C-alpha positions as a Python dict, from the first residue, in 0.01 Angstrom:
ca = {
    (1, 'M'): (0, 0, 0),
    (2, 'P'): (-295, -126, 179),
    (3, 'P'): (-627, -194, -5),
    (4, 'S'): (-766, 137, 132),
    (5, 'D'): (-505, 337, -59),
    (6, 'L'): (-613, 196, -407),
    (7, 'P'): (-773, 424, -641),
    (8, 'P'): (-1145, 390, -568),
    (9, 'S'): (-1220, 280, -897),
    (10, 'D'): (-995, -55, -849),
    (11, 'L'): (-1220, -105, -512),
    (12, 'P'): (-1533, -303, -507),
    (13, 'Q'): (-1803, -100, -361),
    (14, 'P'): (-2134, -286, -287),
    (15, 'E'): (-2440, -48, -316),
    (16, 'R'): (-2706, -229, -115),
    (17, 'R'): (-2711, -117, 243),
    (18, 'N'): (-2791, -506, 349),
    (19, 'F'): (-2445, -626, 242),
    (20, 'Y'): (-2265, -828, 474),
    (21, 'G'): (-1925, -980, 445),
    (22, 'R'): (-1554, -849, 395),
    (23, 'T'): (-1466, -662, 87),
    (24, 'H'): (-1065, -600, 192),
    (25, 'G'): (-830, -838, 360),
    (26, 'K'): (-448, -844, 387),
    (27, 'T'): (-217, -586, 214),
    (28, 'L'): (-207, -649, -172),
    (29, 'R'): (106, -737, -316),
    (30, 'A'): (267, -532, -603),
    (31, 'S'): (180, -788, -866),
    (32, 'Q'): (-180, -802, -725),
    (33, 'R'): (-216, -400, -741),
    (34, 'D'): (-88, -445, -1088),
    (35, 'Y'): (-355, -716, -1176),
    (36, 'L'): (-596, -467, -1040),
    (37, 'A'): (-491, -190, -1222),
    (38, 'Q'): (-462, -343, -1557),
    (39, 'D'): (-664, -644, -1605),
    (40, 'L'): (-990, -589, -1403),
    (41, 'E'): (-1142, -332, -1612),
    (42, 'P'): (-1119, -515, -1942),
    (43, 'L'): (-1279, -801, -1773),
    (44, 'R'): (-1561, -620, -1582),
    (45, 'L'): (-1900, -651, -1658),
    (46, 'K'): (-2045, -305, -1771),
    (47, 'G'): (-2394, -175, -1736),
    (48, 'V'): (-2454, -375, -1400),
    (49, 'T'): (-2431, -119, -1130),
    (50, 'A'): (-2685, 156, -1058),
    (51, 'A'): (-2438, 425, -1149),
    (52, 'E'): (-2384, 277, -1515),
    (53, 'N'): (-2750, 135, -1541),
    (54, 'P'): (-2980, 364, -1309),
    (55, 'D'): (-3292, 216, -1494),
    (56, 'R'): (-3200, -151, -1443),
    (57, 'A'): (-3235, -243, -1805),
    (58, 'P'): (-3143, -593, -1887),
    (59, 'L'): (-2798, -662, -1978),
    (60, 'D'): (-2682, -722, -2312),
    (61, 'L'): (-2536, -1076, -2319),
    (62, 'G'): (-2338, -999, -2643),
    (63, 'F'): (-2015, -1043, -2451),
    (64, 'A'): (-2075, -1469, -2416),
    (65, 'G'): (-2063, -1456, -2796),
    (66, 'G'): (-2391, -1676, -2805),
    (67, 'R'): (-2238, -1944, -2569),
    (68, 'P'): (-2415, -2095, -2267),
    (69, 'L'): (-2372, -1869, -1963),
    (70, 'W'): (-2246, -1990, -1621),
    (71, 'L'): (-2215, -1798, -1312),
    (72, 'E'): (-2000, -1849, -971),
    (73, 'I'): (-2110, -1693, -694),
    (74, 'G'): (-1828, -1598, -457),
    (75, 'F'): (-1515, -1746, -630),
    (76, 'G'): (-1285, -1695, -335),
    (77, 'G'): (-935, -1724, -484),
    (78, 'G'): (-1029, -1795, -844),
    (79, 'E'): (-916, -2177, -882),
    (80, 'H'): (-1239, -2320, -960),
    (81, 'L'): (-1362, -2051, -1192),
    (82, 'V'): (-1032, -2066, -1380),
    (83, 'H'): (-1058, -2448, -1406),
    (84, 'M'): (-1394, -2446, -1527),
    (85, 'A'): (-1293, -2159, -1787),
    (86, 'A'): (-1010, -2383, -1888),
    (87, 'G'): (-1204, -2711, -1910),
    (88, 'H'): (-1505, -2569, -2076),
    (89, 'P'): (-1406, -2341, -2377),
    (90, 'E'): (-1740, -2385, -2528),
    (91, 'V'): (-1917, -2188, -2240),
    (92, 'H'): (-1899, -1838, -2100),
    (93, 'L'): (-1826, -1785, -1720),
    (94, 'I'): (-1932, -1491, -1491),
    (95, 'G'): (-1729, -1493, -1181),
    (96, 'A'): (-1909, -1258, -895),
    (97, 'E'): (-1704, -1167, -614),
    (98, 'P'): (-1660, -841, -366),
    (99, 'F'): (-1359, -928, -184),
    (100, 'V'): (-1063, -735, -340),
    (101, 'N'): (-800, -966, -241),
    (102, 'G'): (-993, -1269, -405),
    (103, 'I'): (-1012, -1072, -731),
    (104, 'A'): (-688, -1000, -721),
    (105, 'M'): (-588, -1365, -671),
    (106, 'L'): (-805, -1436, -949),
    (107, 'L'): (-668, -1189, -1223),
    (108, 'G'): (-328, -1363, -1138),
    (109, 'K'): (-455, -1692, -1222),
    (110, 'I'): (-649, -1587, -1539),
    (111, 'R'): (-301, -1446, -1660),
    (112, 'A'): (-128, -1754, -1611),
    (113, 'A'): (-392, -1992, -1773),
    (114, 'G'): (-438, -1742, -2066),
    (115, 'V'): (-836, -1812, -2050),
    (116, 'T'): (-1048, -1559, -2216),
    (117, 'N'): (-1395, -1688, -2171),
    (118, 'L'): (-1435, -1502, -1850),
    (119, 'S'): (-1637, -1180, -1729),
    (120, 'L'): (-1617, -1041, -1367),
    (121, 'H'): (-1864, -854, -1155),
    (122, 'P'): (-1647, -750, -843),
    (123, 'R'): (-1960, -661, -637),
    (124, 'D'): (-2259, -776, -480),
    (125, 'V'): (-2398, -1067, -702),
    (126, 'R'): (-2761, -905, -633),
    (127, 'E'): (-2651, -636, -865),
    (128, 'L'): (-2637, -880, -1134),
    (129, 'F'): (-2929, -1045, -1044),
    (130, 'D'): (-3110, -751, -1088),
    (131, 'V'): (-3008, -680, -1468),
    (132, 'L'): (-2946, -1024, -1600),
    (133, 'P'): (-3212, -1155, -1886),
    (134, 'D'): (-3471, -1409, -1763),
    (135, 'A'): (-3359, -1761, -1767),
    (136, 'C'): (-2990, -1703, -1909),
    (137, 'L'): (-2814, -1909, -1709),
    (138, 'T'): (-2751, -2281, -1740),
    (139, 'R'): (-2509, -2360, -1460),
    (140, 'V'): (-2454, -2180, -1130),
    (141, 'F'): (-2188, -2250, -878),
    (142, 'L'): (-2205, -2190, -508),
    (143, 'N'): (-1857, -2324, -345),
    (144, 'Y'): (-1785, -2290, 44),
    (145, 'P'): (-2014, -1955, 91),
    (146, 'D'): (-1959, -1769, 410),
    (147, 'P'): (-2132, -2010, 687),
    (148, 'W'): (-2245, -1723, 903),
    (149, 'P'): (-2262, -1978, 1170),
    (150, 'K'): (-2443, -1772, 1435),
    (151, 'A'): (-2857, -1859, 1432),
    (152, 'R'): (-2921, -1471, 1410),
    (153, 'H'): (-2684, -1458, 1115),
    (154, 'H'): (-2873, -1744, 917),
    (155, 'R'): (-3076, -1494, 715),
    (156, 'R'): (-2749, -1344, 585),
    (157, 'R'): (-2640, -1688, 389),
    (158, 'F'): (-2710, -1731, 25),
    (159, 'V'): (-2938, -2009, 66),
    (160, 'T'): (-3247, -1749, 143),
    (161, 'P'): (-3515, -1627, -53),
    (162, 'D'): (-3354, -1282, -96),
    (163, 'Y'): (-3081, -1450, -306),
    (164, 'L'): (-3280, -1794, -439),
    (165, 'L'): (-3563, -1592, -585),
    (166, 'P'): (-3392, -1387, -794),
    (167, 'L'): (-3142, -1661, -890),
    (168, 'A'): (-3457, -1861, -990),
    (169, 'R'): (-3559, -1616, -1221),
    (170, 'V'): (-3222, -1602, -1420),
    (171, 'T'): (-3164, -1947, -1451),
    (172, 'A'): (-3314, -2166, -1727),
    (173, 'P'): (-3551, -2459, -1672),
    (174, 'G'): (-3312, -2755, -1646),
    (175, 'A'): (-3012, -2523, -1532),
    (176, 'E'): (-2785, -2717, -1261),
    (177, 'F'): (-2746, -2510, -932),
    (178, 'R'): (-2403, -2695, -721),
    (179, 'V'): (-2341, -2606, -369),
    (180, 'A'): (-2025, -2735, -190),
    (181, 'T'): (-1984, -2666, 173),
    (182, 'D'): (-1839, -2817, 461),
    (183, 'I'): (-2107, -2684, 735),
    (184, 'P'): (-2406, -2959, 800),
    (185, 'D'): (-2598, -2645, 905),
    (186, 'Y'): (-2591, -2504, 568),
    (187, 'V'): (-2672, -2814, 404),
    (188, 'R'): (-2972, -2829, 627),
    (189, 'Q'): (-3085, -2483, 512),
    (190, 'A'): (-3000, -2553, 151),
    (191, 'L'): (-3220, -2848, 150),
    (192, 'E'): (-3505, -2658, 312),
    (193, 'E'): (-3481, -2342, 131),
    (194, 'V'): (-3332, -2410, -212),
    (195, 'P'): (-3655, -2639, -339),
    (196, 'P'): (-3928, -2376, -276),
    (197, 'A'): (-3740, -2124, -470),
    (198, 'G'): (-3817, -2355, -773),
    (199, 'F'): (-3507, -2604, -801),
    (200, 'V'): (-3529, -2950, -755),
    (201, 'L'): (-3268, -3174, -555),
    (202, 'E'): (-3097, -3401, -797),
    (203, 'R'): (-2791, -3544, -593),
    (204, 'Q'): (-2650, -3515, -251),
    (205, 'A'): (-2295, -3646, -214),
    (206, 'G'): (-2011, -3681, 37),
    (207, 'P'): (-1623, -3714, 35),
    (208, 'G'): (-1511, -3842, -285),
    (209, 'E'): (-1815, -3801, -462),
    (210, 'A'): (-1777, -3468, -599),
    (211, 'W'): (-1865, -3388, -961),
    (212, 'E'): (-1646, -3491, -1250),
    (213, 'D'): (-1510, -3180, -1328),
    (214, 'W'): (-1470, -3055, -959),
    (215, 'I'): (-1119, -2905, -825),
    (216, 'S'): (-1071, -2886, -497),
    (217, 'T'): (-1029, -2547, -379),
    (218, 'R'): (-823, -2391, -89),
    (219, 'Y'): (-1112, -2363, 118),
    (220, 'E'): (-1198, -2714, 69),
    (221, 'Q'): (-855, -2823, 171),
    (222, 'K'): (-856, -2606, 490),
    (223, 'A'): (-1173, -2764, 562),
    (224, 'L'): (-1025, -3111, 518),
    (225, 'R'): (-714, -3019, 722),
    (226, 'E'): (-946, -2898, 1017),
    (227, 'G'): (-1142, -3228, 1036),
    (228, 'R'): (-1487, -3098, 834),
    (229, 'V'): (-1656, -3315, 583),
    (230, 'P'): (-1745, -3165, 244),
    (231, 'H'): (-2090, -3195, 86),
    (232, 'Y'): (-2184, -3162, -253),
    (233, 'L'): (-2566, -3066, -331),
    (234, 'T'): (-2684, -3089, -699),
    (235, 'F'): (-3014, -2888, -773),
    (236, 'R'): (-3202, -2877, -1102),
    (237, 'R'): (-3406, -2569, -1212),
    (238, 'A'): (-3765, -2684, -1238),
}
């Protein structure tokens, strides 16, 4: 059954008209359809979408149990998100990703790892920014985001004010914002646009110099196979 044949409730449907990027890929395996049918709804954050929260009231953070709150934006296949949840049981993580195949892969990894300190928003992360309370995030991850390589598409990148200013509002003073990419021009744009949004560059590193708790993702492994060089940027919320 192709993703378009799944029940509408199982499919991420970004509401913003200026959302760019894929939400569907290859046909899902039976096991992945099972993950979506059984595991997504219990992990999905409630009260984020306009349909559930038309007044855009601040989200109740009771789901985090009083623990520090971290966010991964665009978790891909989910290996980094699950790795962080397993390695940091003292925090609660949110993963935001509209790509249904990546969501299905993540759900399989969550089942296998048995981690419970995770919540998901299977849609555009800007919906989440609309309703998160001020200064509630203490760490944010942006790993191998869509590079949008054509110059006319650079405004679609995450490292632009449309994303960065809402991110700054929901990150606490001193919060860490990590960016990993293999695209030199993405590094250039991040260095130009992230600081004016309210972040200070703390560290810029290259191959072999990633964070101590980093796990190399499948996107990074593909980049290395194809000869592209990883870059690791650490910003701190001012």
